[in-house]
Each structure stands twice: as structure tokens, then as C-alpha cells.
mmCIF file of the N, C-alpha and C atoms, coordinates in Angstrom:
data_MODEL
# 
_entry.id   MODEL 
# 
loop_
_atom_site.group_PDB 
_atom_site.id 
_atom_site.type_symbol 
_atom_site.label_atom_id 
_atom_site.label_alt_id 
_atom_site.label_comp_id 
_atom_site.label_asym_id 
_atom_site.label_entity_id 
_atom_site.label_seq_id 
_atom_site.pdbx_PDB_ins_code 
_atom_site.Cartn_x 
_atom_site.Cartn_y 
_atom_site.Cartn_z 
_atom_site.occupancy 
_atom_site.B_iso_or_equiv 
_atom_site.pdbx_formal_charge 
_atom_site.auth_seq_id 
_atom_site.auth_comp_id 
_atom_site.auth_asym_id 
_atom_site.auth_atom_id 
_atom_site.pdbx_PDB_model_num 
ATOM 1   N N  . MET A 1 1  ? 49.635  2.045   -13.187 1.00 0.00 ? 1  MET A N  1 
ATOM 2   C CA . MET A 1 1  ? 48.458  1.206   -13.010 1.00 0.00 ? 1  MET A CA 1 
ATOM 3   C C  . MET A 1 1  ? 47.419  1.603   -14.064 1.00 0.00 ? 1  MET A C  1 
ATOM 4   N N  . SER A 1 2  ? 46.890  0.629   -14.746 1.00 0.00 ? 2  SER A N  1 
ATOM 5   C CA . SER A 1 2  ? 45.926  0.864   -15.812 1.00 0.00 ? 2  SER A CA 1 
ATOM 6   C C  . SER A 1 2  ? 44.526  0.413   -15.392 1.00 0.00 ? 2  SER A C  1 
ATOM 7   N N  . LEU A 1 3  ? 43.527  1.227   -15.722 1.00 0.00 ? 3  LEU A N  1 
ATOM 8   C CA . LEU A 1 3  ? 42.144  0.878   -15.399 1.00 0.00 ? 3  LEU A CA 1 
ATOM 9   C C  . LEU A 1 3  ? 41.330  0.639   -16.676 1.00 0.00 ? 3  LEU A C  1 
ATOM 10  N N  . ARG A 1 4  ? 41.956  0.080   -17.675 1.00 0.00 ? 4  ARG A N  1 
ATOM 11  C CA . ARG A 1 4  ? 41.279  -0.149  -18.948 1.00 0.00 ? 4  ARG A CA 1 
ATOM 12  C C  . ARG A 1 4  ? 40.267  -1.275  -18.887 1.00 0.00 ? 4  ARG A C  1 
ATOM 13  N N  . GLY A 1 5  ? 40.444  -2.258  -18.048 1.00 0.00 ? 5  GLY A N  1 
ATOM 14  C CA . GLY A 1 5  ? 39.540  -3.403  -17.987 1.00 0.00 ? 5  GLY A CA 1 
ATOM 15  C C  . GLY A 1 5  ? 39.843  -4.397  -19.087 1.00 0.00 ? 5  GLY A C  1 
ATOM 16  N N  . SER A 1 6  ? 38.997  -5.369  -19.207 1.00 0.00 ? 6  SER A N  1 
ATOM 17  C CA . SER A 1 6  ? 39.189  -6.376  -20.252 1.00 0.00 ? 6  SER A CA 1 
ATOM 18  C C  . SER A 1 6  ? 37.990  -6.385  -21.186 1.00 0.00 ? 6  SER A C  1 
ATOM 19  N N  . SER A 1 7  ? 38.209  -6.895  -22.364 1.00 0.00 ? 7  SER A N  1 
ATOM 20  C CA . SER A 1 7  ? 37.129  -6.915  -23.349 1.00 0.00 ? 7  SER A CA 1 
ATOM 21  C C  . SER A 1 7  ? 36.233  -8.141  -23.136 1.00 0.00 ? 7  SER A C  1 
ATOM 22  N N  . LEU A 1 8  ? 35.042  -8.039  -23.661 1.00 0.00 ? 8  LEU A N  1 
ATOM 23  C CA . LEU A 1 8  ? 34.098  -9.145  -23.562 1.00 0.00 ? 8  LEU A CA 1 
ATOM 24  C C  . LEU A 1 8  ? 34.453  -10.225 -24.578 1.00 0.00 ? 8  LEU A C  1 
ATOM 25  N N  . PRO A 1 9  ? 34.073  -11.480 -24.314 1.00 0.00 ? 9  PRO A N  1 
ATOM 26  C CA . PRO A 1 9  ? 34.451  -12.567 -25.220 1.00 0.00 ? 9  PRO A CA 1 
ATOM 27  C C  . PRO A 1 9  ? 33.613  -12.641 -26.494 1.00 0.00 ? 9  PRO A C  1 
ATOM 28  N N  . TYR A 1 10 ? 32.794  -11.633 -26.778 1.00 0.00 ? 10 TYR A N  1 
ATOM 29  C CA . TYR A 1 10 ? 31.984  -11.616 -27.990 1.00 0.00 ? 10 TYR A CA 1 
ATOM 30  C C  . TYR A 1 10 ? 31.919  -10.202 -28.541 1.00 0.00 ? 10 TYR A C  1 
ATOM 31  N N  . GLY A 1 11 ? 31.411  -10.085 -29.754 1.00 0.00 ? 11 GLY A N  1 
ATOM 32  C CA . GLY A 1 11 ? 31.402  -8.804  -30.453 1.00 0.00 ? 11 GLY A CA 1 
ATOM 33  C C  . GLY A 1 11 ? 30.507  -7.755  -29.806 1.00 0.00 ? 11 GLY A C  1 
ATOM 34  N N  . THR A 1 12 ? 30.687  -6.520  -30.206 1.00 0.00 ? 12 THR A N  1 
ATOM 35  C CA . THR A 1 12 ? 29.936  -5.401  -29.647 1.00 0.00 ? 12 THR A CA 1 
ATOM 36  C C  . THR A 1 12 ? 28.438  -5.530  -29.860 1.00 0.00 ? 12 THR A C  1 
ATOM 37  N N  . GLY A 1 13 ? 28.007  -6.011  -31.011 1.00 0.00 ? 13 GLY A N  1 
ATOM 38  C CA . GLY A 1 13 ? 26.588  -6.124  -31.303 1.00 0.00 ? 13 GLY A CA 1 
ATOM 39  C C  . GLY A 1 13 ? 25.927  -7.364  -30.744 1.00 0.00 ? 13 GLY A C  1 
ATOM 40  N N  . ASP A 1 14 ? 26.699  -8.262  -30.149 1.00 0.00 ? 14 ASP A N  1 
ATOM 41  C CA . ASP A 1 14 ? 26.145  -9.523  -29.651 1.00 0.00 ? 14 ASP A CA 1 
ATOM 42  C C  . ASP A 1 14 ? 25.970  -9.569  -28.139 1.00 0.00 ? 14 ASP A C  1 
ATOM 43  N N  . TRP A 1 15 ? 26.193  -8.510  -27.429 1.00 0.00 ? 15 TRP A N  1 
ATOM 44  C CA . TRP A 1 15 ? 26.150  -8.535  -25.966 1.00 0.00 ? 15 TRP A CA 1 
ATOM 45  C C  . TRP A 1 15 ? 24.769  -8.891  -25.437 1.00 0.00 ? 15 TRP A C  1 
ATOM 46  N N  . TYR A 1 16 ? 23.728  -8.617  -26.190 1.00 0.00 ? 16 TYR A N  1 
ATOM 47  C CA . TYR A 1 16 ? 22.372  -8.944  -25.725 1.00 0.00 ? 16 TYR A CA 1 
ATOM 48  C C  . TYR A 1 16 ? 21.890  -10.282 -26.249 1.00 0.00 ? 16 TYR A C  1 
ATOM 49  N N  . TRP A 1 17 ? 22.468  -10.794 -27.317 1.00 0.00 ? 17 TRP A N  1 
ATOM 50  C CA . TRP A 1 17 ? 21.993  -12.036 -27.905 1.00 0.00 ? 17 TRP A CA 1 
ATOM 51  C C  . TRP A 1 17 ? 22.666  -13.261 -27.289 1.00 0.00 ? 17 TRP A C  1 
ATOM 52  N N  . ILE A 1 18 ? 23.957  -13.187 -27.043 1.00 0.00 ? 18 ILE A N  1 
ATOM 53  C CA . ILE A 1 18 ? 24.716  -14.319 -26.518 1.00 0.00 ? 18 ILE A CA 1 
ATOM 54  C C  . ILE A 1 18 ? 24.188  -14.796 -25.156 1.00 0.00 ? 18 ILE A C  1 
ATOM 55  N N  . PRO A 1 19 ? 23.835  -13.926 -24.197 1.00 0.00 ? 19 PRO A N  1 
ATOM 56  C CA . PRO A 1 19 ? 23.343  -14.409 -22.908 1.00 0.00 ? 19 PRO A CA 1 
ATOM 57  C C  . PRO A 1 19 ? 22.033  -15.194 -22.998 1.00 0.00 ? 19 PRO A C  1 
ATOM 58  N N  . SER A 1 20 ? 21.305  -15.061 -24.090 1.00 0.00 ? 20 SER A N  1 
ATOM 59  C CA . SER A 1 20 ? 20.063  -15.812 -24.204 1.00 0.00 ? 20 SER A CA 1 
ATOM 60  C C  . SER A 1 20 ? 20.287  -17.220 -24.738 1.00 0.00 ? 20 SER A C  1 
ATOM 61  N N  . ARG A 1 21 ? 21.508  -17.580 -25.023 1.00 0.00 ? 21 ARG A N  1 
ATOM 62  C CA . ARG A 1 21 ? 21.858  -18.918 -25.497 1.00 0.00 ? 21 ARG A CA 1 
ATOM 63  C C  . ARG A 1 21 ? 22.968  -19.461 -24.587 1.00 0.00 ? 21 ARG A C  1 
ATOM 64  N N  . VAL A 1 22 ? 22.623  -19.840 -23.367 1.00 0.00 ? 22 VAL A N  1 
ATOM 65  C CA . VAL A 1 22 ? 23.652  -20.197 -22.390 1.00 0.00 ? 22 VAL A CA 1 
ATOM 66  C C  . VAL A 1 22 ? 23.955  -21.685 -22.318 1.00 0.00 ? 22 VAL A C  1 
ATOM 67  N N  . ILE A 1 23 ? 23.087  -22.533 -22.842 1.00 0.00 ? 23 ILE A N  1 
ATOM 68  C CA . ILE A 1 23 ? 23.335  -23.969 -22.805 1.00 0.00 ? 23 ILE A CA 1 
ATOM 69  C C  . ILE A 1 23 ? 24.062  -24.368 -24.088 1.00 0.00 ? 23 ILE A C  1 
ATOM 70  N N  . PRO A 1 24 ? 25.300  -24.841 -23.957 1.00 0.00 ? 24 PRO A N  1 
ATOM 71  C CA . PRO A 1 24 ? 26.005  -25.254 -25.172 1.00 0.00 ? 24 PRO A CA 1 
ATOM 72  C C  . PRO A 1 24 ? 25.381  -26.533 -25.731 1.00 0.00 ? 24 PRO A C  1 
ATOM 73  N N  . ALA A 1 25 ? 25.259  -26.595 -27.034 1.00 0.00 ? 25 ALA A N  1 
ATOM 74  C CA . ALA A 1 25 ? 24.664  -27.761 -27.684 1.00 0.00 ? 25 ALA A CA 1 
ATOM 75  C C  . ALA A 1 25 ? 25.542  -28.184 -28.848 1.00 0.00 ? 25 ALA A C  1 
ATOM 76  N N  . PRO A 1 26 ? 25.668  -29.483 -29.036 1.00 0.00 ? 26 PRO A N  1 
ATOM 77  C CA . PRO A 1 26 ? 26.459  -29.933 -30.189 1.00 0.00 ? 26 PRO A CA 1 
ATOM 78  C C  . PRO A 1 26 ? 25.709  -29.655 -31.487 1.00 0.00 ? 26 PRO A C  1 
ATOM 79  N N  . GLY A 1 27 ? 26.447  -29.347 -32.500 1.00 0.00 ? 27 GLY A N  1 
ATOM 80  C CA . GLY A 1 27 ? 25.822  -29.089 -33.787 1.00 0.00 ? 27 GLY A CA 1 
ATOM 81  C C  . GLY A 1 27 ? 25.498  -27.627 -33.991 1.00 0.00 ? 27 GLY A C  1 
ATOM 82  N N  . ASP A 1 28 ? 24.524  -27.389 -34.826 1.00 0.00 ? 28 ASP A N  1 
ATOM 83  C CA . ASP A 1 28 ? 24.213  -26.037 -35.261 1.00 0.00 ? 28 ASP A CA 1 
ATOM 84  C C  . ASP A 1 28 ? 23.135  -25.350 -34.432 1.00 0.00 ? 28 ASP A C  1 
ATOM 85  N N  . VAL A 1 29 ? 22.264  -26.108 -33.783 1.00 0.00 ? 29 VAL A N  1 
ATOM 86  C CA . VAL A 1 29 ? 21.112  -25.530 -33.092 1.00 0.00 ? 29 VAL A CA 1 
ATOM 87  C C  . VAL A 1 29 ? 21.350  -25.523 -31.586 1.00 0.00 ? 29 VAL A C  1 
ATOM 88  N N  . GLU A 1 30 ? 21.243  -24.352 -30.989 1.00 0.00 ? 30 GLU A N  1 
ATOM 89  C CA . GLU A 1 30 ? 21.369  -24.216 -29.540 1.00 0.00 ? 30 GLU A CA 1 
ATOM 90  C C  . GLU A 1 30 ? 20.007  -23.902 -28.952 1.00 0.00 ? 30 GLU A C  1 
ATOM 91  N N  . PRO A 1 31 ? 19.686  -24.466 -27.779 1.00 0.00 ? 31 PRO A N  1 
ATOM 92  C CA . PRO A 1 31 ? 18.393  -24.152 -27.174 1.00 0.00 ? 31 PRO A CA 1 
ATOM 93  C C  . PRO A 1 31 ? 18.340  -22.695 -26.714 1.00 0.00 ? 31 PRO A C  1 
ATOM 94  N N  . ILE A 1 32 ? 17.178  -22.107 -26.806 1.00 0.00 ? 32 ILE A N  1 
ATOM 95  C CA . ILE A 1 32 ? 16.991  -20.722 -26.393 1.00 0.00 ? 32 ILE A CA 1 
ATOM 96  C C  . ILE A 1 32 ? 16.654  -20.714 -24.910 1.00 0.00 ? 32 ILE A C  1 
ATOM 97  N N  . THR A 1 33 ? 17.464  -20.058 -24.118 1.00 0.00 ? 33 THR A N  1 
ATOM 98  C CA . THR A 1 33 ? 17.254  -19.985 -22.669 1.00 0.00 ? 33 THR A CA 1 
ATOM 99  C C  . THR A 1 33 ? 17.251  -18.521 -22.261 1.00 0.00 ? 33 THR A C  1 
ATOM 100 N N  . GLU A 1 34 ? 16.268  -17.797 -22.721 1.00 0.00 ? 34 GLU A N  1 
ATOM 101 C CA . GLU A 1 34 ? 16.202  -16.365 -22.452 1.00 0.00 ? 34 GLU A CA 1 
ATOM 102 C C  . GLU A 1 34 ? 15.907  -16.099 -20.982 1.00 0.00 ? 34 GLU A C  1 
ATOM 103 N N  . PHE A 1 35 ? 16.506  -15.057 -20.469 1.00 0.00 ? 35 PHE A N  1 
ATOM 104 C CA . PHE A 1 35 ? 16.175  -14.641 -19.124 1.00 0.00 ? 35 PHE A CA 1 
ATOM 105 C C  . PHE A 1 35 ? 14.806  -13.973 -19.168 1.00 0.00 ? 35 PHE A C  1 
ATOM 106 N N  . PRO A 1 36 ? 14.033  -14.014 -18.088 1.00 0.00 ? 36 PRO A N  1 
ATOM 107 C CA . PRO A 1 36 ? 12.633  -13.587 -18.131 1.00 0.00 ? 36 PRO A CA 1 
ATOM 108 C C  . PRO A 1 36 ? 12.400  -12.166 -18.646 1.00 0.00 ? 36 PRO A C  1 
ATOM 109 N N  . PHE A 1 37 ? 13.272  -11.248 -18.353 1.00 0.00 ? 37 PHE A N  1 
ATOM 110 C CA . PHE A 1 37 ? 13.030  -9.859  -18.745 1.00 0.00 ? 37 PHE A CA 1 
ATOM 111 C C  . PHE A 1 37 ? 13.461  -9.565  -20.174 1.00 0.00 ? 37 PHE A C  1 
ATOM 112 N N  . PHE A 1 38 ? 14.084  -10.539 -20.856 1.00 0.00 ? 38 PHE A N  1 
ATOM 113 C CA . PHE A 1 38 ? 14.540  -10.377 -22.227 1.00 0.00 ? 38 PHE A CA 1 
ATOM 114 C C  . PHE A 1 38 ? 13.393  -9.954  -23.139 1.00 0.00 ? 38 PHE A C  1 
ATOM 115 N N  . THR A 1 39 ? 12.229  -10.567 -22.949 1.00 0.00 ? 39 THR A N  1 
ATOM 116 C CA . THR A 1 39 ? 11.056  -10.274 -23.774 1.00 0.00 ? 39 THR A CA 1 
ATOM 117 C C  . THR A 1 39 ? 10.643  -8.816  -23.664 1.00 0.00 ? 39 THR A C  1 
ATOM 118 N N  . PHE A 1 40 ? 10.702  -8.261  -22.472 1.00 0.00 ? 40 PHE A N  1 
ATOM 119 C CA . PHE A 1 40 ? 10.257  -6.891  -22.261 1.00 0.00 ? 40 PHE A CA 1 
ATOM 120 C C  . PHE A 1 40 ? 11.317  -5.862  -22.666 1.00 0.00 ? 40 PHE A C  1 
ATOM 121 N N  . ILE A 1 41 ? 12.576  -6.188  -22.450 1.00 0.00 ? 41 ILE A N  1 
ATOM 122 C CA . ILE A 1 41 ? 13.639  -5.256  -22.798 1.00 0.00 ? 41 ILE A CA 1 
ATOM 123 C C  . ILE A 1 41 ? 13.718  -5.038  -24.304 1.00 0.00 ? 41 ILE A C  1 
ATOM 124 N N  . TYR A 1 42 ? 13.592  -6.125  -25.065 1.00 0.00 ? 42 TYR A N  1 
ATOM 125 C CA . TYR A 1 42 ? 13.794  -6.046  -26.507 1.00 0.00 ? 42 TYR A CA 1 
ATOM 126 C C  . TYR A 1 42 ? 12.509  -6.185  -27.308 1.00 0.00 ? 42 TYR A C  1 
ATOM 127 N N  . ALA A 1 43 ? 11.353  -6.109  -26.651 1.00 0.00 ? 43 ALA A N  1 
ATOM 128 C CA . ALA A 1 43 ? 10.048  -6.212  -27.312 1.00 0.00 ? 43 ALA A CA 1 
ATOM 129 C C  . ALA A 1 43 ? 9.995   -7.435  -28.213 1.00 0.00 ? 43 ALA A C  1 
ATOM 130 N N  . ASP A 1 44 ? 10.489  -8.536  -27.689 1.00 0.00 ? 44 ASP A N  1 
ATOM 131 C CA . ASP A 1 44 ? 10.511  -9.803  -28.404 1.00 0.00 ? 44 ASP A CA 1 
ATOM 132 C C  . ASP A 1 44 ? 9.179   -10.498 -28.138 1.00 0.00 ? 44 ASP A C  1 
ATOM 133 N N  . LEU A 1 45 ? 8.203   -10.249 -28.991 1.00 0.00 ? 45 LEU A N  1 
ATOM 134 C CA . LEU A 1 45 ? 6.836   -10.686 -28.750 1.00 0.00 ? 45 LEU A CA 1 
ATOM 135 C C  . LEU A 1 45 ? 6.701   -12.205 -28.812 1.00 0.00 ? 45 LEU A C  1 
ATOM 136 N N  . HIS A 1 46 ? 6.373   -12.788 -27.674 1.00 0.00 ? 46 HIS A N  1 
ATOM 137 C CA . HIS A 1 46 ? 6.142   -14.219 -27.556 1.00 0.00 ? 46 HIS A CA 1 
ATOM 138 C C  . HIS A 1 46 ? 4.749   -14.425 -26.985 1.00 0.00 ? 46 HIS A C  1 
ATOM 139 N N  . ALA A 1 47 ? 4.286   -15.657 -27.024 1.00 0.00 ? 47 ALA A N  1 
ATOM 140 C CA . ALA A 1 47 ? 2.954   -15.968 -26.505 1.00 0.00 ? 47 ALA A CA 1 
ATOM 141 C C  . ALA A 1 47 ? 2.845   -15.652 -25.013 1.00 0.00 ? 47 ALA A C  1 
ATOM 142 N N  . HIS A 1 48 ? 3.909   -15.896 -24.240 1.00 0.00 ? 48 HIS A N  1 
ATOM 143 C CA . HIS A 1 48 ? 3.823   -15.611 -22.808 1.00 0.00 ? 48 HIS A CA 1 
ATOM 144 C C  . HIS A 1 48 ? 3.721   -14.111 -22.531 1.00 0.00 ? 48 HIS A C  1 
ATOM 145 N N  . MET A 1 49 ? 4.253   -13.301 -23.416 1.00 0.00 ? 49 MET A N  1 
ATOM 146 C CA . MET A 1 49 ? 4.118   -11.852 -23.230 1.00 0.00 ? 49 MET A CA 1 
ATOM 147 C C  . MET A 1 49 ? 2.690   -11.392 -23.539 1.00 0.00 ? 49 MET A C  1 
ATOM 148 N N  . MET A 1 50 ? 2.084   -11.998 -24.547 1.00 0.00 ? 50 MET A N  1 
ATOM 149 C CA . MET A 1 50 ? 0.698   -11.643 -24.889 1.00 0.00 ? 50 MET A CA 1 
ATOM 150 C C  . MET A 1 50 ? -0.289  -12.177 -23.849 1.00 0.00 ? 50 MET A C  1 
ATOM 151 N N  . ALA A 1 51 ? 0.033   -13.304 -23.222 1.00 0.00 ? 51 ALA A N  1 
ATOM 152 C CA . ALA A 1 51 ? -0.873  -13.908 -22.243 1.00 0.00 ? 51 ALA A CA 1 
ATOM 153 C C  . ALA A 1 51 ? -0.744  -13.284 -20.857 1.00 0.00 ? 51 ALA A C  1 
ATOM 154 N N  . LEU A 1 52 ? 0.334   -12.585 -20.587 1.00 0.00 ? 52 LEU A N  1 
ATOM 155 C CA . LEU A 1 52 ? 0.563   -12.030 -19.256 1.00 0.00 ? 52 LEU A CA 1 
ATOM 156 C C  . LEU A 1 52 ? -0.526  -11.066 -18.791 1.00 0.00 ? 52 LEU A C  1 
ATOM 157 N N  . PRO A 1 53 ? -0.982  -10.106 -19.586 1.00 0.00 ? 53 PRO A N  1 
ATOM 158 C CA . PRO A 1 53 ? -2.050  -9.219  -19.117 1.00 0.00 ? 53 PRO A CA 1 
ATOM 159 C C  . PRO A 1 53 ? -3.350  -9.967  -18.812 1.00 0.00 ? 53 PRO A C  1 
ATOM 160 N N  . ILE A 1 54 ? -3.682  -10.955 -19.629 1.00 0.00 ? 54 ILE A N  1 
ATOM 161 C CA . ILE A 1 54 ? -4.903  -11.739 -19.388 1.00 0.00 ? 54 ILE A CA 1 
ATOM 162 C C  . ILE A 1 54 ? -4.765  -12.551 -18.106 1.00 0.00 ? 54 ILE A C  1 
ATOM 163 N N  . THR A 1 55 ? -3.596  -13.126 -17.891 1.00 0.00 ? 55 THR A N  1 
ATOM 164 C CA . THR A 1 55 ? -3.345  -13.896 -16.676 1.00 0.00 ? 55 THR A CA 1 
ATOM 165 C C  . THR A 1 55 ? -3.437  -13.014 -15.438 1.00 0.00 ? 55 THR A C  1 
ATOM 166 N N  . LEU A 1 56 ? -2.822  -11.837 -15.484 1.00 0.00 ? 56 LEU A N  1 
ATOM 167 C CA . LEU A 1 56 ? -2.893  -10.916 -14.339 1.00 0.00 ? 56 LEU A CA 1 
ATOM 168 C C  . LEU A 1 56 ? -4.319  -10.449 -14.087 1.00 0.00 ? 56 LEU A C  1 
ATOM 169 N N  . LEU A 1 57 ? -5.063  -10.181 -15.134 1.00 0.00 ? 57 LEU A N  1 
ATOM 170 C CA . LEU A 1 57 ? -6.461  -9.790  -14.985 1.00 0.00 ? 57 LEU A CA 1 
ATOM 171 C C  . LEU A 1 57 ? -7.271  -10.910 -14.342 1.00 0.00 ? 57 LEU A C  1 
ATOM 172 N N  . THR A 1 58 ? -7.086  -12.135 -14.800 1.00 0.00 ? 58 THR A N  1 
ATOM 173 C CA . THR A 1 58 ? -7.811  -13.278 -14.249 1.00 0.00 ? 58 THR A CA 1 
ATOM 174 C C  . THR A 1 58 ? -7.458  -13.516 -12.787 1.00 0.00 ? 58 THR A C  1 
ATOM 175 N N  . LEU A 1 59 ? -6.176  -13.453 -12.460 1.00 0.00 ? 59 LEU A N  1 
ATOM 176 C CA . LEU A 1 59 ? -5.761  -13.655 -11.068 1.00 0.00 ? 59 LEU A CA 1 
ATOM 177 C C  . LEU A 1 59 ? -6.287  -12.553 -10.154 1.00 0.00 ? 59 LEU A C  1 
ATOM 178 N N  . SER A 1 60 ? -6.223  -11.316 -10.603 1.00 0.00 ? 60 SER A N  1 
ATOM 179 C CA . SER A 1 60 ? -6.715  -10.220 -9.756  1.00 0.00 ? 60 SER A CA 1 
ATOM 180 C C  . SER A 1 60 ? -8.232  -10.277 -9.606  1.00 0.00 ? 60 SER A C  1 
ATOM 181 N N  . TRP A 1 61 ? -8.957  -10.657 -10.657 1.00 0.00 ? 61 TRP A N  1 
ATOM 182 C CA . TRP A 1 61 ? -10.412 -10.787 -10.563 1.00 0.00 ? 61 TRP A CA 1 
ATOM 183 C C  . TRP A 1 61 ? -10.783 -11.914 -9.607  1.00 0.00 ? 61 TRP A C  1 
ATOM 184 N N  . THR A 1 62 ? -10.099 -13.053 -9.699  1.00 0.00 ? 62 THR A N  1 
ATOM 185 C CA . THR A 1 62 ? -10.354 -14.172 -8.796  1.00 0.00 ? 62 THR A CA 1 
ATOM 186 C C  . THR A 1 62 ? -10.062 -13.790 -7.357  1.00 0.00 ? 62 THR A C  1 
ATOM 187 N N  . LEU A 1 63 ? -8.962  -13.106 -7.124  1.00 0.00 ? 63 LEU A N  1 
ATOM 188 C CA . LEU A 1 63 ? -8.614  -12.674 -5.766  1.00 0.00 ? 63 LEU A CA 1 
ATOM 189 C C  . LEU A 1 63 ? -9.649  -11.696 -5.231  1.00 0.00 ? 63 LEU A C  1 
ATOM 190 N N  . SER A 1 64 ? -10.109 -10.770 -6.057  1.00 0.00 ? 64 SER A N  1 
ATOM 191 C CA . SER A 1 64 ? -11.112 -9.813  -5.593  1.00 0.00 ? 64 SER A CA 1 
ATOM 192 C C  . SER A 1 64 ? -12.435 -10.511 -5.280  1.00 0.00 ? 64 SER A C  1 
ATOM 193 N N  . MET A 1 65 ? -12.802 -11.515 -6.054  1.00 0.00 ? 65 MET A N  1 
ATOM 194 C CA . MET A 1 65 ? -14.029 -12.265 -5.779  1.00 0.00 ? 65 MET A CA 1 
ATOM 195 C C  . MET A 1 65 ? -13.905 -13.040 -4.465  1.00 0.00 ? 65 MET A C  1 
ATOM 196 N N  . LEU A 1 66 ? -12.757 -13.666 -4.233  1.00 0.00 ? 66 LEU A N  1 
ATOM 197 C CA . LEU A 1 66 ? -12.553 -14.392 -2.995  1.00 0.00 ? 66 LEU A CA 1 
ATOM 198 C C  . LEU A 1 66 ? -12.550 -13.484 -1.786  1.00 0.00 ? 66 LEU A C  1 
ATOM 199 N N  . LEU A 1 67 ? -11.844 -12.374 -1.884  1.00 0.00 ? 67 LEU A N  1 
ATOM 200 C CA . LEU A 1 67 ? -11.776 -11.439 -0.762  1.00 0.00 ? 67 LEU A CA 1 
ATOM 201 C C  . LEU A 1 67 ? -13.145 -10.773 -0.534  1.00 0.00 ? 67 LEU A C  1 
ATOM 202 N N  . GLY A 1 68 ? -13.870 -10.488 -1.605  1.00 0.00 ? 68 GLY A N  1 
ATOM 203 C CA . GLY A 1 68 ? -15.199 -9.920  -1.473  1.00 0.00 ? 68 GLY A CA 1 
ATOM 204 C C  . GLY A 1 68 ? -16.155 -10.875 -0.784  1.00 0.00 ? 68 GLY A C  1 
ATOM 205 N N  . THR A 1 69 ? -16.038 -12.147 -1.076  1.00 0.00 ? 69 THR A N  1 
ATOM 206 C CA . THR A 1 69 ? -16.880 -13.164 -0.441  1.00 0.00 ? 69 THR A CA 1 
ATOM 207 C C  . THR A 1 69 ? -16.531 -13.304 1.034   1.00 0.00 ? 69 THR A C  1 
ATOM 208 N N  . LEU A 1 70 ? -15.264 -13.250 1.373   1.00 0.00 ? 70 LEU A N  1 
ATOM 209 C CA . LEU A 1 70 ? -14.853 -13.379 2.773   1.00 0.00 ? 70 LEU A CA 1 
ATOM 210 C C  . LEU A 1 70 ? -15.252 -12.158 3.589   1.00 0.00 ? 70 LEU A C  1 
ATOM 211 N N  . VAL A 1 71 ? -15.147 -10.989 3.028   1.00 0.00 ? 71 VAL A N  1 
ATOM 212 C CA . VAL A 1 71 ? -15.455 -9.750  3.748   1.00 0.00 ? 71 VAL A CA 1 
ATOM 213 C C  . VAL A 1 71 ? -16.963 -9.558  3.896   1.00 0.00 ? 71 VAL A C  1 
ATOM 214 N N  . LEU A 1 72 ? -17.696 -9.774  2.817   1.00 0.00 ? 72 LEU A N  1 
ATOM 215 C CA . LEU A 1 72 ? -19.143 -9.546  2.833   1.00 0.00 ? 72 LEU A CA 1 
ATOM 216 C C  . LEU A 1 72 ? -19.928 -10.759 3.348   1.00 0.00 ? 72 LEU A C  1 
ATOM 217 N N  . GLY A 1 73 ? -19.285 -11.906 3.396   1.00 0.00 ? 73 GLY A N  1 
ATOM 218 C CA . GLY A 1 73 ? -19.917 -13.100 3.943   1.00 0.00 ? 73 GLY A CA 1 
ATOM 219 C C  . GLY A 1 73 ? -20.853 -13.689 3.025   1.00 0.00 ? 73 GLY A C  1 
# 
């Protein structure tokens, strides 16, 4: 009995790139369908990564203002 397993259908250096292109498209250009954590794992700087801290700050500030108003009346 052998426990070697099977090889992946793509090259060794492409294991992280191929999963981000999952929708097959005719021709040369395939749509980019990155999984959400792809940006953070590979430091792939996109606008949504730069906007995330500002968005979290705004949401937490708004929540604190609402909760402060409800608690203090």
C-alpha cells in the first residue's frame, strides 16, 4: 500500500495564483476572483485593503456614539 498521494494539476509555483482565477473565460483574459484573505496573505495591496482600517474606524466610532447616546440619554 502506497501513501504517496497525487500531484496537483498545476506547477509548484502556481499553487497560490491559480485559485484566484476560478472562473474559466474564453480567450486570453480571465476574471480575477480572489478569495477575501488573498490580499492579506500575499500583501497584494488593493484599494479595499487600504480602505479597511478607515471603514473599521468609522464603524466603531459610529457604534460608540450610538451606544453612548443610549446609555447617557
